C-alpha positions in Angstrom: 18.5 36.7 11.5 16.9 35.8 14.9 14.0 38.2 14.2 13.3 36.4 10.9 13.3 33.0 12.5 11.1 34.3 15.3 8.6 35.6 12.7 8.7 32.4 10.7 7.8 30.4 13.8 4.4 32.2 13.9 3.5 31.6 10.2 0.8 28.9 9.6 2.4 25.6 8.7 0.8 25.6 5.2 2.3 29.1 4.4 5.7 27.6 3.6 4.4 24.4 1.9 5.0 23.9 -1.8 1.9 24.3 -3.9 0.0 21.1 -4.7 1.0 20.0 -8.2 -2.3 18.2 -8.6 -4.5 21.2 -7.6 -4.9 22.3 -11.2 -4.8 18.9 -12.9 -6.6 18.8 -16.3 -9.7 16.6 -16.6 -9.2 13.0 -17.6 -9.3 12.2 -21.3 -11.4 9.4 -22.8 -11.8 6.6 -22.0 -11.2 7.6 -18.3 -13.5 10.6 -18.0 -15.9 8.8 -15.6 -13.1 7.6 -13.2 -14.2 9.9 -10.4 -17.8 8.7 -10.4 -18.8 6.5 -7.5 -20.2 3.1 -6.9 -19.2 0.3 -4.6 -19.2 -3.5 -4.7 -17.9 -6.5 -2.7 -15.5 -8.5 -4.9 -16.4 -12.1 -5.4 -14.7 -15.0 -3.7 -16.0 -17.3 -6.5 -16.9 -16.6 -10.1 -20.5 -17.3 -9.3 -20.5 -14.6 -6.6 -18.5 -12.1 -8.7 -20.1 -8.7 -9.4 -20.3 -7.5 -13.0 -18.3 -4.5 -13.9 -19.7 -2.3 -16.6 -17.5 -0.6 -19.2 -17.0 3.0 -18.3 -18.5 2.7 -14.7 -15.8 2.7 -12.0 -16.5 1.1 -8.6 -14.7 1.0 -5.3 -14.4 -2.7 -4.5 -14.0 -4.3 -1.1 -11.5 -7.1 -1.6 -11.3 -10.3 0.4 -8.3 -11.9 2.1 -6.6 -13.7 -0.8 -6.9 -17.2 0.7 -10.7 -16.9 0.5 -10.7 -16.4 -3.2 -11.1 -19.3 -5.6 -9.2 -17.9 -8.6 -10.4 -18.9 -12.1 -6.7 -19.1 -13.3 -3.6 -18.9 -11.1 -2.9 -15.3 -10.4 0.1 -13.7 -12.1 1.5 -12.8 -8.7 0.6 -13.6 -5.1 1.7 -11.6 -2.1 1.5 -12.9 1.5 -1.3 -11.4 3.6 -2.8 -9.6 0.6 -6.3 -9.1 -0.7 -8.0 -10.2 -3.9 -11.3 -10.6 -5.7 -13.2 -11.7 -8.7 -15.3 -9.7 -11.2 -17.0 -10.4 -14.4 -17.1 -8.3 -17.6 -19.3 -8.8 -20.6 -18.0 -7.6 -24.0 -20.4 -7.5 -27.0 -17.8 -7.0 -29.7 -14.1 -7.8 -29.7 -12.2 -4.8 -28.2 -9.1 -3.6 -26.5 -10.2 -3.2 -22.9 -8.2 -1.4 -20.2 -8.6 -2.4 -16.6 -7.6 0.6 -14.4 -6.7 0.2 -10.7 -6.2 2.8 -8.0 -3.5 0.9 -6.2 -0.8 -1.6 -6.7 -2.2 -5.1 -7.5 -2.1 -7.8 -10.1 -4.9 -8.0 -12.6 -5.7 -11.0 -14.9 -8.4 -11.6 -17.4 -9.7 -15.1 -18.3 -12.2 -16.6 -20.7 -13.5 -19.8 -19.2 -10.5 -21.4 -17.6 -8.0 -19.8 -20.1 -5.9 -16.9 -19.0 -5.6 -14.1 -21.5 -2.3 -12.4 -22.2 -2.2 -8.7 -21.5 -1.6 -6.5 -24.6 0.0 -3.5 -22.8 0.6 -2.0 -19.4 0.9 1.7 -18.5 0.6 4.1 -15.6 -2.5 6.2 -15.2 -2.4 9.9 -16.1 -0.6 12.0 -13.5 -2.7 13.2 -10.6 -5.7 11.0 -11.8 -5.8 8.5 -9.0 -5.2 5.7 -11.5 -2.2 3.7 -10.5 -2.0 1.4 -13.4 -3.9 0.3 -16.5 -3.6 -3.2 -18.0 -4.9 -3.6 -21.6 -6.4 -6.9 -22.9 -7.7 -7.7 -26.4 -10.9 -9.4 -25.4 -13.1 -11.5 -27.7 -16.9 -11.1 -27.4 -18.4 -12.9 -24.4 -18.2 -13.0 -20.6 -14.8 -12.7 -19.0 -13.4 -13.1 -15.5 -11.4 -10.2 -14.2 -9.3 -11.1 -11.1 -7.4 -8.8 -8.8 -4.7 -10.3 -6.6 -1.8 -9.1 -4.4 -3.5 -5.9 -3.2 -2.1 -4.7 0.1 -5.2 -2.8 1.1 -8.7 -4.3 1.3 -10.2 -1.6 -0.9 -9.4 -0.7 -4.6 -11.0 1.3 -7.3 -11.5 -0.6 -10.5 -12.8 0.5 -13.9 -12.9 -1.2 -17.3 -12.9 0.9 -20.5 -12.9 0.3 -24.2 -9.9 2.0 -25.9 -12.3 3.2 -28.6 -14.8 4.8 -26.2 -16.1 8.1 -27.5 -13.4 8.3 -30.2 -14.4 9.7 -33.6 -15.3 7.2 -36.2 -12.8 6.8 -39.1 -14.0 8.3 -42.4 
């Protein structure tokens, strides 16, 4: 037994580690296939300084200390000493739009000064890097997307149409 312990002491530390369950994760399905693409933005402190997010184009956003952000509508949740930011999203036709985040945070959508109710919530696919997805039924037009309650000053965000690249009904 002592000999076995002696030999185990000289094995590389990774030799006994469990295999990474995400090493062979399947590719993401629509509408999240572009989640791993890169881009970066500074989240807005006001709606007029908010960057536009484009459907299907993820970005890593640098958030601001929450007290610096002038929210369009009161955020659904606030966390002391957290980070937040504003974005805009234009939608041509009414659609169910998912807002994916890489970390825990609150996401709200608003049209003008009216908060929009979320239609559904879900976790991202396993091993994808998507922490949560909040779905909104958005009418055509320009919308404010606000992120609040993020612990870290950086978050990945992506908006996607639920119908993206889906076959047309016959």
